[in-house]
C-alpha positions as CSV (number, residue, x, y, z in Angstrom):
1,M,-19.5,10.3,6.8
2,I,-17.8,10.9,3.5
3,L,-19.6,11.3,0.1
4,V,-17.6,10.1,-2.9
5,L,-18.7,11.0,-6.5
6,N,-17.5,9.5,-9.8
7,A,-19.1,11.3,-12.6
8,G,-18.9,10.0,-16.2
9,S,-20.3,11.6,-19.5
10,S,-23.6,10.0,-19.1
11,S,-23.6,8.4,-15.6
12,V,-22.7,9.2,-12.1
13,K,-21.6,6.6,-9.2
14,V,-21.8,7.8,-5.6
15,A,-20.7,5.9,-2.5
16,V,-21.0,6.8,1.4
17,F,-18.1,5.9,3.7
18,D,-17.9,6.0,7.5
19,L,-14.8,7.9,8.9
20,D,-13.2,4.4,9.4
21,L,-13.5,4.0,5.6
22,T,-16.1,1.3,5.9
23,Q,-18.4,1.6,2.7
24,R,-22.0,2.2,3.8
25,A,-24.0,2.8,0.7
26,T,-23.6,3.0,-3.1
27,A,-25.8,4.3,-6.0
28,M,-25.6,5.0,-9.6
29,V,-27.6,6.7,-12.3
30,S,-27.0,5.5,-15.8
31,A,-28.0,7.0,-19.1
32,I,-28.3,10.6,-17.9
33,G,-30.5,12.5,-20.2
34,G,-32.2,9.4,-21.4
35,A,-34.1,6.4,-20.3
36,G,-31.6,5.1,-17.6
37,K,-31.6,3.4,-14.2
38,L,-31.2,4.3,-10.6
39,T,-29.5,1.7,-8.7
40,V,-29.1,2.0,-4.9
41,D,-27.2,-0.9,-3.0
42,G,-28.0,-3.2,-5.9
43,Q,-31.7,-2.5,-6.3
44,S,-32.7,-0.9,-9.7
45,A,-35.5,1.0,-10.9
46,P,-36.2,3.0,-14.2
47,N,-35.0,6.7,-14.0
48,T,-35.0,9.6,-16.2
49,S,-32.5,12.4,-15.0
50,R,-32.3,15.7,-17.0
51,D,-28.6,16.2,-16.1
52,H,-25.9,15.4,-13.6
53,A,-27.4,17.8,-11.0
54,D,-30.6,16.1,-11.3
55,A,-29.0,12.6,-11.1
56,I,-27.1,13.5,-8.0
57,R,-30.1,15.1,-6.4
58,Q,-32.2,11.8,-6.8
59,I,-29.2,9.8,-5.3
60,L,-29.1,12.1,-2.3
61,V,-32.8,11.8,-1.8
62,A,-32.5,8.0,-2.0
63,F,-29.6,8.1,0.6
64,D,-31.6,10.4,2.9
65,Q,-34.4,8.0,2.9
66,S,-31.9,5.3,4.0
67,G,-30.6,7.5,6.8
68,F,-27.5,8.9,5.0
69,G,-28.5,12.5,4.6
70,T,-26.2,15.3,3.6
71,D,-26.5,16.7,7.1
72,Q,-24.5,13.7,8.2
73,M,-21.8,14.1,5.7
74,A,-18.5,15.7,6.8
75,A,-17.2,16.1,3.2
76,A,-17.5,15.1,-0.5
77,G,-14.7,13.7,-2.7
78,H,-14.7,13.7,-6.5
79,R,-12.8,11.6,-8.9
80,V,-11.2,14.0,-11.5
81,V,-9.6,12.3,-14.5
82,H,-7.2,14.9,-15.5
83,G,-5.2,17.2,-13.2
84,G,-2.8,18.3,-16.0
85,A,0.9,19.1,-15.0
86,T,0.1,21.2,-11.8
87,L,-2.7,19.3,-9.9
88,T,-0.5,16.4,-9.0
89,E,-1.9,15.6,-5.5
90,P,-5.4,15.5,-4.0
91,V,-6.7,18.9,-2.9
92,R,-9.6,20.8,-1.4
93,I,-11.7,22.5,-4.1
94,T,-11.4,26.2,-4.1
95,P,-12.4,28.5,-6.8
96,P,-8.8,28.7,-8.2
97,I,-8.6,24.9,-8.0
98,E,-11.9,24.6,-9.9
99,A,-10.5,27.0,-12.4
100,E,-7.4,24.8,-12.9
101,I,-9.6,21.7,-13.4
102,T,-11.6,23.7,-15.9
103,A,-8.4,24.6,-17.7
104,C,-7.6,21.0,-18.2
105,V,-10.8,20.4,-20.1
106,P,-9.0,20.6,-23.4
107,L,-6.8,17.7,-22.2
108,A,-9.7,15.6,-21.2
109,P,-12.9,16.9,-23.0
110,L,-14.9,13.8,-22.4
111,H,-14.0,13.4,-18.6
112,N,-13.4,16.6,-16.9
113,P,-16.7,18.2,-17.7
114,P,-18.8,15.6,-15.8
115,A,-16.5,16.0,-12.8
116,L,-17.1,19.8,-12.9
117,A,-20.9,19.2,-13.2
118,G,-20.7,17.0,-10.0
119,I,-18.7,19.7,-8.2
120,A,-21.2,22.2,-9.1
121,A,-24.1,20.0,-8.3
122,I,-22.9,19.3,-4.8
123,R,-22.4,23.1,-4.3
124,G,-25.9,23.8,-5.3
125,L,-27.5,20.9,-3.2
126,A,-25.2,21.2,-0.1
127,P,-23.4,24.4,-0.1
128,D,-21.7,24.2,3.2
129,L,-20.2,20.7,2.4
130,P,-16.4,20.9,1.9
131,Q,-15.2,19.3,-1.4
132,Y,-12.1,17.7,-2.3
133,A,-10.6,16.4,-5.8
134,S,-8.5,13.3,-6.3
135,F,-6.9,13.0,-9.8
136,D,-6.4,9.9,-11.9
137,T,-3.2,11.4,-13.4
138,A,-1.5,12.1,-10.0
139,F,-0.1,8.7,-9.5
140,H,1.9,9.1,-12.6
141,A,3.1,12.6,-11.9
142,G,6.6,11.6,-10.6
143,Q,7.7,9.8,-13.9
144,S,10.8,11.0,-15.5
145,A,10.8,13.6,-18.3
146,V,12.1,10.9,-20.6
147,A,9.0,8.8,-19.8
148,T,6.5,11.5,-20.3
149,T,7.9,13.7,-23.1
150,Y,6.8,13.5,-26.7
151,A,9.4,14.3,-29.3
152,L,7.7,17.4,-30.4
153,P,8.8,21.0,-30.8
154,E,9.0,22.9,-27.5
155,A,6.1,25.3,-28.5
156,I,3.9,22.3,-28.8
157,R,5.0,20.6,-25.6
158,D,4.2,24.0,-23.9
159,R,0.6,23.5,-24.7
160,G,0.5,20.4,-22.5
161,I,1.0,17.7,-25.2
162,R,2.7,15.1,-23.3
163,R,2.2,11.6,-21.7
164,Y,0.1,11.8,-18.4
165,G,-1.3,8.3,-17.6
166,F,-4.5,7.3,-16.2
167,H,-6.2,4.8,-13.7
168,G,-4.0,6.3,-11.1
169,L,-6.6,6.0,-8.3
170,S,-6.9,2.2,-9.3
171,Y,-3.1,1.7,-9.0
172,A,-2.8,3.7,-5.8
173,G,-5.3,1.6,-4.0
174,L,-3.9,-1.6,-5.5
175,I,-0.4,-1.0,-3.9
176,R,-2.0,-0.5,-0.5
177,Q,-3.4,-4.0,-0.7
178,I,-0.2,-6.0,-1.4
179,D,2.0,-6.6,1.6
180,P,4.9,-6.8,1.2
181,L,4.9,-4.6,-1.9
182,P,7.3,-6.1,-4.6
183,S,10.0,-3.8,-5.6
184,R,9.3,-4.1,-9.4
185,L,5.4,-4.8,-9.8
186,L,3.6,-5.0,-13.4
187,A,0.2,-3.8,-12.7
188,L,-2.7,-4.4,-15.3
189,H,-6.0,-2.6,-15.0
190,L,-8.3,-4.5,-17.3
191,G,-11.8,-3.4,-17.7
192,A,-13.7,-1.3,-20.1
193,G,-10.7,1.0,-20.0
194,V,-7.3,-1.0,-20.1
195,S,-3.9,0.3,-19.0
196,L,-0.7,-1.2,-17.6
197,C,1.7,0.4,-15.1
198,G,5.3,-0.3,-14.1
199,I,5.5,0.4,-10.5
200,H,9.0,0.5,-9.0
201,D,9.2,0.7,-5.2
202,G,5.6,1.9,-5.1
203,R,6.1,4.6,-7.6
204,S,4.9,4.7,-11.2
205,V,7.8,4.7,-13.6
206,A,6.0,3.9,-16.9
207,T,2.4,3.4,-18.0
208,S,0.6,2.5,-21.3
209,M,-1.7,5.5,-21.5
210,G,-0.4,8.7,-22.6
211,Y,-1.8,12.1,-23.4
212,S,-5.3,10.5,-23.3
213,P,-6.9,7.3,-22.3
214,L,-6.8,6.1,-25.9
215,S,-3.3,4.8,-26.0
216,G,-2.1,1.3,-24.9
217,P,-3.6,-2.1,-25.5
218,I,-7.0,-2.9,-27.2
219,M,-10.0,-1.8,-24.9
220,A,-13.7,-2.4,-24.8
221,T,-14.6,0.4,-27.3
222,R,-11.2,2.0,-27.9
223,P,-8.6,0.7,-30.4
224,G,-5.5,1.3,-28.2
225,D,-2.3,2.4,-30.0
226,I,-2.9,3.5,-33.6
227,D,-0.6,5.3,-36.0
228,A,-1.2,9.0,-36.0
229,A,-1.3,9.0,-39.8
230,A,-4.2,6.6,-39.7
231,V,-6.2,9.0,-37.3
232,L,-5.3,12.0,-39.6
233,R,-6.7,10.3,-42.6
234,L,-9.8,9.2,-40.7
235,A,-10.2,12.8,-39.6
236,Q,-9.8,14.2,-43.1
237,E,-12.1,11.7,-44.6
238,D,-14.8,11.3,-42.0
239,G,-14.4,14.6,-40.0
240,I,-13.0,15.1,-36.4
241,S,-16.3,14.5,-34.7
242,A,-17.0,11.1,-36.3
243,T,-13.3,10.1,-35.8
244,L,-13.5,10.9,-32.1
245,T,-16.7,8.8,-31.8
246,L,-15.1,6.0,-33.7
247,L,-11.9,5.9,-31.4
248,N,-13.8,6.3,-28.1
249,Q,-17.0,4.3,-28.7
250,K,-16.9,2.1,-31.7
251,S,-13.6,0.4,-31.8
252,G,-11.7,-2.1,-29.5
253,L,-13.5,-5.3,-28.7
254,L,-16.8,-3.8,-30.1
255,G,-15.1,-3.0,-33.4
256,L,-13.5,-6.4,-33.8
257,A,-16.2,-8.7,-32.7
258,G,-19.4,-6.7,-32.2
259,S,-19.5,-6.8,-28.5
260,A,-17.6,-4.8,-25.8
261,D,-18.3,-7.5,-23.1
262,M,-15.5,-9.8,-22.4
263,R,-17.9,-12.3,-20.8
264,T,-19.9,-12.4,-24.0
265,L,-16.8,-12.9,-26.2
266,L,-15.5,-15.7,-24.0
267,A,-18.8,-17.6,-24.3
268,D,-18.8,-17.1,-28.1
269,T,-17.3,-19.9,-30.1
270,G,-17.2,-17.9,-33.2
271,E,-13.9,-16.9,-35.0
272,R,-14.5,-12.9,-34.6
273,A,-14.8,-13.4,-30.9
274,A,-11.8,-15.7,-30.6
275,F,-9.6,-13.3,-32.6
276,A,-10.8,-10.3,-30.4
277,V,-9.8,-12.2,-27.2
278,D,-6.5,-13.2,-28.7
279,H,-5.9,-9.6,-29.7
280,F,-6.6,-8.4,-26.2
281,C,-4.3,-10.8,-24.6
282,Y,-1.5,-10.4,-27.1
283,W,-1.4,-6.6,-26.9
284,A,-1.6,-6.5,-23.2
285,A,1.4,-8.9,-22.9
286,R,3.3,-6.9,-25.7
287,H,2.8,-3.6,-23.6
288,A,3.9,-5.5,-20.5
289,G,7.3,-6.3,-22.0
290,S,7.7,-2.5,-22.6
291,L,7.0,-1.7,-19.0
292,I,9.2,-4.5,-17.6
293,A,12.0,-2.9,-19.6
294,A,11.3,0.5,-18.1
295,M,11.4,-1.2,-14.5
296,G,14.7,-3.1,-15.3
297,G,13.0,-6.4,-14.5
298,I,10.0,-7.6,-12.7
299,D,9.2,-9.3,-9.4
300,A,5.5,-9.8,-9.4
301,V,2.3,-9.2,-11.5
302,A,-1.0,-7.8,-10.3
303,F,-4.4,-7.7,-12.0
304,T,-7.3,-5.4,-11.2
305,G,-10.4,-4.0,-12.7
306,G,-13.6,-5.8,-13.9
307,I,-11.7,-8.3,-16.2
308,G,-8.6,-8.5,-14.3
309,E,-10.4,-9.4,-11.2
310,N,-13.1,-11.8,-12.6
311,S,-11.6,-13.6,-15.7
312,P,-9.1,-16.2,-14.7
313,M,-8.9,-17.2,-18.4
314,I,-7.8,-13.9,-19.5
315,R,-5.3,-13.6,-16.7
316,D,-3.9,-17.1,-17.7
317,R,-3.7,-16.3,-21.3
318,I,-1.7,-13.0,-20.7
319,M,0.6,-14.8,-18.4
320,A,1.1,-17.5,-21.0
321,H,2.6,-14.8,-23.2
322,L,5.0,-13.9,-20.4
323,K,6.1,-17.5,-19.5
324,W,9.6,-16.6,-20.7
325,L,9.9,-14.6,-17.5
326,G,9.8,-17.7,-15.4
327,P,7.5,-18.2,-12.4
328,L,6.1,-15.0,-11.0
329,P,3.8,-14.2,-8.0
330,V,0.4,-13.2,-9.5
331,H,-1.9,-11.0,-7.4
332,V,-5.6,-10.4,-8.0
333,I,-6.6,-7.3,-6.5
334,P,-10.1,-5.6,-6.2
335,A,-10.2,-2.1,-7.6
336,R,-10.9,0.4,-4.8
337,E,-10.9,3.8,-6.4
338,E,-13.8,5.1,-4.2
339,H,-11.9,3.9,-1.1
340,E,-8.9,5.8,-2.2
341,I,-10.7,9.0,-2.8
342,A,-12.5,8.7,0.7
343,R,-8.9,8.2,2.2
344,D,-7.7,11.3,0.4
345,V,-10.7,13.3,1.8
346,L,-10.1,11.9,5.4
347,R,-6.5,12.7,5.3
348,L,-7.0,16.4,3.9
349,S,-9.9,17.1,6.1
350,R,-7.8,16.4,9.1
351,Q,-5.0,18.6,8.1
352,P,-4.7,22.1,9.7
353,P,-6.1,24.7,7.1
354,K,-3.7,26.4,4.9
355,Q,-3.9,30.1,4.1
356,S,-5.6,30.1,0.6
357,S,-6.5,32.9,-1.8
358,G,-9.9,31.3,-2.5
359,A,-12.9,30.2,-0.5
360,S,-13.8,26.5,-0.5
361,T,-16.8,25.3,-2.5
């Protein structure tokens, strides 16, 4: 079996897959370090975990009690949000690879540290278990330099300041589920995080997220695109830490209407909620136009993510903004990041071992 981990800043999700990629079990610990919950296959109980290692240990204990012990696991796979410019495909984790993931922490200070904590936790709890990493940025790594380069001096660009794009595991899983795959596909990942991707012949050619997951349309708690001068003013007046908290946790739908939950906003008849929903759909469609231009046209649209999959009203309202394109096939695709990670692990674990300078973790 394959163990798949998705570690967030204050939560960790874990899934177990058979070698035929059938999902056998899922678990999640929320609010790590506080009063959280441990949920195993939909059944929740109060939980207090000190840190990611403790949370993962409790999940593995629960799995063991259900018959999915680590002694049955062939490997573990991790979702790593940022692989930078060098980690552009799934890899087995070795000390040099782990060092490269660590080197990407300045590019994703909110995202890579939890992944590294998950890797360290598995190494401590199951030291003989091979570990692999799949990167959210990898799907976009083949974009042209024109699409990824910010117009900054070379010395600044050399510090890794460029567009990367995210939600790559979602998009990689999405295109596997559409047969036949349209040549020019506009994909919208709509959830707490929101991004759009122009996919031409199965490859990412443009995406709405850039250096960080902050850019693009409005999201649950992120504002989407905002003028850099406004950010500089906020940082000057309120401080960098407060500004980062504002942009990541207090803006977006929450900032406009007091709720980050689209279901709550759609059920609310108030003006603030209506404006927030309008804002969400307008900016998703506005970014869609940019990506359609990057692809040179469009053949189909696909929605995924929690909102994209479960809200026909949002899908219809976004498509209403795009009615000038004429009739288009619209696909609704379940997000399968964990399946994609398990697939990566299975493929890599079956390859002949390469000569490497570092031992696996």
